[in-house]
Structure formats: structure tokens, C-alpha cells
One Martini backbone bead per residue (centre of mass of N, CA, C, O) as a GRO file, in nm:
protein
   82
    1UNK     BB    1   0.056   0.062  -0.014
    2UNK     BB    2   0.299   0.259  -0.014
    3UNK     BB    3   0.363   0.244  -0.313
    4UNK     BB    4   0.095   0.358  -0.422
    5UNK     BB    5   0.115   0.640  -0.270
    6UNK     BB    6   0.377   0.717  -0.407
    7UNK     BB    7   0.259   0.717  -0.693
    8UNK     BB    8   0.049   0.943  -0.632
    9UNK     BB    9   0.269   1.152  -0.567
   10UNK     BB   10   0.428   1.140  -0.834
   11UNK     BB   11   0.190   1.239  -1.003
   12UNK     BB   12   0.158   1.508  -0.870
   13UNK     BB   13   0.441   1.618  -0.945
   14UNK     BB   14   0.407   1.574  -1.256
   15UNK     BB   15   0.186   1.767  -1.298
   16UNK     BB   16   0.332   2.031  -1.209
   17UNK     BB   17   0.560   2.006  -1.418
   18UNK     BB   18   0.385   2.003  -1.681
   19UNK     BB   19   0.227   2.263  -1.637
   20UNK     BB   20   0.479   2.447  -1.624
   21UNK     BB   21   0.592   2.378  -1.905
   22UNK     BB   22   0.341   2.464  -2.057
   23UNK     BB   23   0.320   2.756  -1.959
   24UNK     BB   24   0.606   2.843  -2.046
   25UNK     BB   25   0.569   2.773  -2.355
   26UNK     BB   26   0.270   2.952  -2.354
   27UNK     BB   27   0.284   3.247  -2.237
   28UNK     BB   28   0.136   3.449  -2.435
   29UNK     BB   29  -0.086   3.251  -2.419
   30UNK     BB   30  -0.376   3.167  -2.304
   31UNK     BB   31  -0.554   2.902  -2.169
   32UNK     BB   32  -0.853   2.937  -2.102
   33UNK     BB   33  -1.022   2.633  -2.088
   34UNK     BB   34  -0.782   2.487  -1.921
   35UNK     BB   35  -0.832   2.572  -1.620
   36UNK     BB   36  -1.012   2.339  -1.550
   37UNK     BB   37  -0.796   2.123  -1.573
   38UNK     BB   38  -0.603   2.248  -1.377
   39UNK     BB   39  -0.795   2.251  -1.129
   40UNK     BB   40  -0.836   1.929  -1.118
   41UNK     BB   41  -0.512   1.851  -1.119
   42UNK     BB   42  -0.450   2.137  -0.945
   43UNK     BB   43  -0.588   2.271  -0.676
   44UNK     BB   44  -0.381   2.512  -0.607
   45UNK     BB   45  -0.464   2.685  -0.861
   46UNK     BB   46  -0.705   2.843  -0.725
   47UNK     BB   47  -0.458   3.049  -0.602
   48UNK     BB   48  -0.349   3.237  -0.856
   49UNK     BB   49  -0.362   3.533  -0.714
   50UNK     BB   50  -0.119   3.427  -0.571
   51UNK     BB   51   0.212   3.403  -0.460
   52UNK     BB   52   0.354   3.099  -0.571
   53UNK     BB   53   0.569   2.869  -0.538
   54UNK     BB   54   0.673   2.597  -0.692
   55UNK     BB   55   0.740   2.430  -0.429
   56UNK     BB   56   0.459   2.467  -0.292
   57UNK     BB   57   0.289   2.341  -0.514
   58UNK     BB   58   0.437   2.072  -0.516
   59UNK     BB   59   0.363   1.994  -0.220
   60UNK     BB   60   0.059   2.030  -0.229
   61UNK     BB   61   0.001   1.831  -0.465
   62UNK     BB   62   0.133   1.582  -0.327
   63UNK     BB   63  -0.049   1.584  -0.078
   64UNK     BB   64  -0.315   1.554  -0.226
   65UNK     BB   65  -0.251   1.287  -0.374
   66UNK     BB   66  -0.190   1.125  -0.120
   67UNK     BB   67  -0.477   1.148   0.002
   68UNK     BB   68  -0.633   1.032  -0.242
   69UNK     BB   69  -0.476   0.767  -0.245
   70UNK     BB   70  -0.547   0.671   0.039
   71UNK     BB   71  -0.855   0.660  -0.006
   72UNK     BB   72  -0.841   0.470  -0.254
   73UNK     BB   73  -0.701   0.233  -0.109
   74UNK     BB   74  -0.908   0.185   0.117
   75UNK     BB   75  -1.140   0.121  -0.073
   76UNK     BB   76  -1.008  -0.101  -0.235
   77UNK     BB   77  -0.957  -0.288   0.019
   78UNK     BB   78  -1.253  -0.313   0.107
   79UNK     BB   79  -1.360  -0.432  -0.193
   80UNK     BB   80  -1.182  -0.666  -0.188
   81UNK     BB   81  -1.163  -0.980  -0.238
   82UNK     BB   82  -1.098  -1.253  -0.015
   0.00000   0.00000   0.00000
């Protein structure tokens, strides 16, 4: 179970890195309708009106994905056939 939660955390980190690279590569053009996808995959992005460092966003998203992963694994373990 620890390995699966660490995979969830790694996915959270990867999401932040990929969104950061995408936003940096397309800086002059606005994201437009992609903000909904950003908000769904990176919930800390809802606070985009505040100055947040990359490392804080990385840590917050990793923690969010770890919590979601823990809940998903507990539910999966509960419904797993014996």
C-alpha cells in the first residue's frame, strides 16, 4: 500500500512539473478553457491570484495526491474480494 501511495504522490509531482512546462512554453497565449483542467488536476491552482512559489505548489499538490491516493487505496482494499 505504501508503494501505491508513493506512486500517487509521484503523479501529483509530475502533474505540477508538466503544467509548469506547458505554461512556460505557451506563456504569451492564455490558457483559456484549459484552466478548468488545471484546476481539476492541480487544486492548489485555484489560488492563482496569490504569489505561490513552484516548490510550495509542488509540495501542496503532492500532499493532495497522497491524501486522495490514501483514500482510494483504503476504499479499494475495503472492496477487494477476500
